[in-house]
N, C-alpha and C positions, 0 to 999 in steps of 0.2 A: 329835609328829604333824608330818609335813612340811608346809611352807607356801611360797608364793611371797612373796618380799620384794624390796624394792629392794636393789641391791647394798650390802653392808655390810662394814665393816672387821672386824666380829665373827666372820667365817668365814675370816679371812686364813690361818691355818694349814691348814685343811682345803682351802681353795681351791688352795693350793700343792701339797698332797698329791695332789689330784685331777689337776692338770696333770702331775704326775710319774708317774702310773700308766701302766704299759706299754699300748700301743695306744690311748691317749687323745690324739687329734689333732684337737681341734675346730677347724673352719674360722675361728671367731671369734677364736681365739688366734694366728692367723698373724702378726699384727703386735704381739703382746704379748711384751715382754722379761721372761720369768719370772725370771731371775736378778736383774734390777733391782727386780722387785716383791717380793723377799724383804725389802726395806727397808720398814718400817711407814709412813713418810712417803710413799714412792713409791706404795705400795698404796693409801693414803688418797686420793691424788691420782687414781689410776686409778679408784677407786670414784666419786669426785666426777665425773669425766669420763663414766663410764657413766651416771650419773644425769642429767647435763646433756643427754645425747643425745635426751631426750624433748622438749626445748625446740626450737621452731621456729627460733630465732636461734642455736642452737649451732653451733660450728664443726665441720664434718664433711667428709669427702672429697666432691668434686664428684659429683653424681648420687645421693648417699645421701640418704634421707628421715629425718625424725624417727623415733626408735624408743624405745620403753620397754623397758629391759633389766630382767629379773627373775631372781632366783636361787631355785632350789628347795633349801630347807635344812630340816634337822631339828635345831633348836637351833643349835649352832655348827658343825654338819656340812654342808658344801657337798655337794649331791647332783647338781646339774645347773643349766642355765640355759635361759632362754627369752627371745626378743626379739619384741616386737610392733612391726611397721613400721606407722606411722600412715597411710600411703597407698601406693599402688602406682605404680611407674614401668612402662613397657612391659616391661622385663626382669623386674621382680618379678612382674608379671602372668603371664608365661610360665613362670618357673623357680622363684621362691622364695616367693611369697605374702606374707601379713601376718605369719605366725608361723614362727619357726624355733626349734628346741629340741634339746637333747642332754642325756644323762645320763652321768655318769662311769662307767667300766667296772665298778668294784666295786659299783655300785648298780643295774646293769641287771637286767632280767628279774624285777622286783619290783612293776611297776605304776607306777613313778614317772612315766614319760613320759605315760601316759594320765591320771594324776591331775593332773600340772602343766598339760597342755593344757586339761583341764576347768577348772582353777582360773584359767586365763588368760582364758576366755571372758567373765566379768563384767568384767575389765579392759578388754577390747576393746569391749564394750558401752558402758562409761563413756567411752571415747574416741570414741564415735559410729561404731564400725566394725561394721557388720551387713549382710550376713554377712561372715565372714573367709575368706580363701583360704589353704589350707594344702597344700603340695606335698611329695611324697616321690619318690625314685628308684623306678622301676618294679620293681627287683629288691629293694627294701627291704620285705620282708614285715612285719617288726615295726612299722615306722613306719606302714605302710598300716593295720594293725590298730589302732594308737593313734588314727589319724584316724577311722577307721570307728566305733570304739567311742565316739567323742565326737560322733557324728551326722554325720560328713562324708559329703557327697553327691558322688559321682564326676561330674565334668563331662567331662574328656577327658584325653588324653595328649599332651604336646607334647615332642618329642624323647624324652628318657629320663625326663621328669617326669610323674607322675600328679598331676592337679589336683582338689582337693576344696573344697567350700564348706560352711561350718558356720555355722548361725544362732547369734547371740550373745544373742538375745532369748528363745529357747526354754528353758523351765526344764530344768535338768540332772536326770538320773535319779540320785538319791543311791545311793551304794554300787556303781556300776558299775565303778569303778576300785578295785582292791585293792592297797594298798601293804603288802608283807610286810617284816618286819625281817630283818636279816642273820643 
C-alpha cells in the first residue's frame, strides 16, 4: 500500500529509474546531478539534505522557506514526491502555494496524486498550516481534479495559476482516492 515517507535511501534504485523515465522532467530535479547520485554515499547525502530542509536553520537558497519533502512509495518503489512549504512568501502566495507534488510517468492515472495529497493534509495540520494553498496551471485538468477531489475550494486565478484552499482540520472522506496497481 503506497504511503508518504521522509526521503529514504531504501528507494535509491527506483528513484533513479523514475528520473530516467522518458518525459519525466520534474522541476524539483533541475538542480539534481542524477549521474552523481548513482553513488550510494552521494544519494545518502542528498536524502539527508532533503530531510534537513524542514528545519528553520537549514541552509537554502535566498528567499526559500522551510519545506518538508515527502516521497510517495510502495515498499521500495518510488512513485512520486510532495513538498510542504511551511509558510508563504508573496511569490508562493500567487503561484506555488504550500504544496507541490508530482508522480512519475509510469505511475500516473492510478489515483496516486489524489491519495498523496490527501495523505499530506494531516502532515500540514501537524505543522500548524490550516488551510493550505494548492495551485495548478489553468490548463492542467488532472491536477485541478486532484485538488478538487481533496476538498479544494477555488479562490481565484492569478496569471496562469488556479488557486485553491484546502482545510487540514476537516476529516477526510475515506476511499475517495483509489490507487490502482499496474
